N, C-alpha and C positions, 0 to 999 in steps of 0.2 A: 566791725569788730569781729575778729576771728574767735570762734568758740572751741575749736578742736579739729584735729585731723580726722577726716572720714575715710580717705583712701590714699594709699601711697603705692602706686603701680607704675613701674618703669620710670619714665621721665615726667610723670604727672603726680602732683600732690594736690588734693582737694580739701578744703575746709569750708564749713558753712558760715554764713553771716546772718544777720537778723532781717534781711529783706527777701529771703527765699533764693537769692542767687548764691553761687558758691565761688569761692576764690580758688582758681586753678593755676598752678605753677607749671609751666612747660619748660623743660630743659633739654638741651642738646649739646653734646660734646663735639666741638669742631674747632680745635686749637688753632689751625692755620687759616681759618676763615676771616675774611675782611668784613663781611656783612651777612647777617642772618635775620630772616623774617619768619614770623608765624603766619601761616596762610590757611584759611579754611572757609567753610560755609558760614561761620559766625561773623566773617568780615567780607563776604561776597568775593572771596578768593583774590583780594586786593593785597599784593605784596608790600605795598607802601604803608598800609594802615597800622601794622603791628611789628615794627622792628624789635629785635631782641637785644638785650644788654649782655655784653661780654663780662664774665667774671675772671678773676685773676688766675683761676685754675684751668682755663681753656674752654670752660663750658659757657653756654649762652642761656639766658633766662628771660621769660616773659610771664607776667602774672595777669590773668584775665578774670573778670567777674562774669560768670555764665549762668543763665537760667537753666533749670532742669530741662533735659532734652538729649537728643542724639546729635552729635556733631562729627563731621569729617574734616580732617586737616592734614597738612604736610608742612615741612619747613622748606624755605628757599635759602640755599647757601650759595653765596656769590653768584646768584642768578640761576642756579640749578636746583631742581626739585629733589628733595630727600625725605625719606620716611623716618618716623620715629622708631628706631630699632629696639627701643626698650618697651614699646607697646605691641603686644602680639595681636591685637584686634585690628583687622584690616578688611577692606572691601574693594571690589573692582569698581572703577569709575568709567565714565563714558568714553575715555580716551584709551581704554584697554590697559591701563596701569592700575596701581593700587593707591588708596588713601587710608590713613589711620582713622580709627573710630574711637570717639570718646563719648561715653554715656554719663551724663550728669544726672544723678538721682535727686528726688525731692528730699529736703531736710526732714528728719523725723522728729 
């Protein structure tokens, strides 16, 4: 059960639920893409685990339930890595490129 929006930052929207996890909505605009996946340390960087759903306006969406913590993620668009351009929080990874950072805070 969603109780209210806690954060709306870039392509992310978070709301808390009654189990301590938060509902996080990831969005990416990729009108011409055929296949988009959400990939990060929350799914062991497995591009097959979280395919995203295409909306009629050309954006792609995936809703995840995440426990409080710090996560790194990217999108995979038609097999190519892509950053969340709406999220300014980034860090370097071991491959010399960047990942996006998402901090999920504990519910108050």
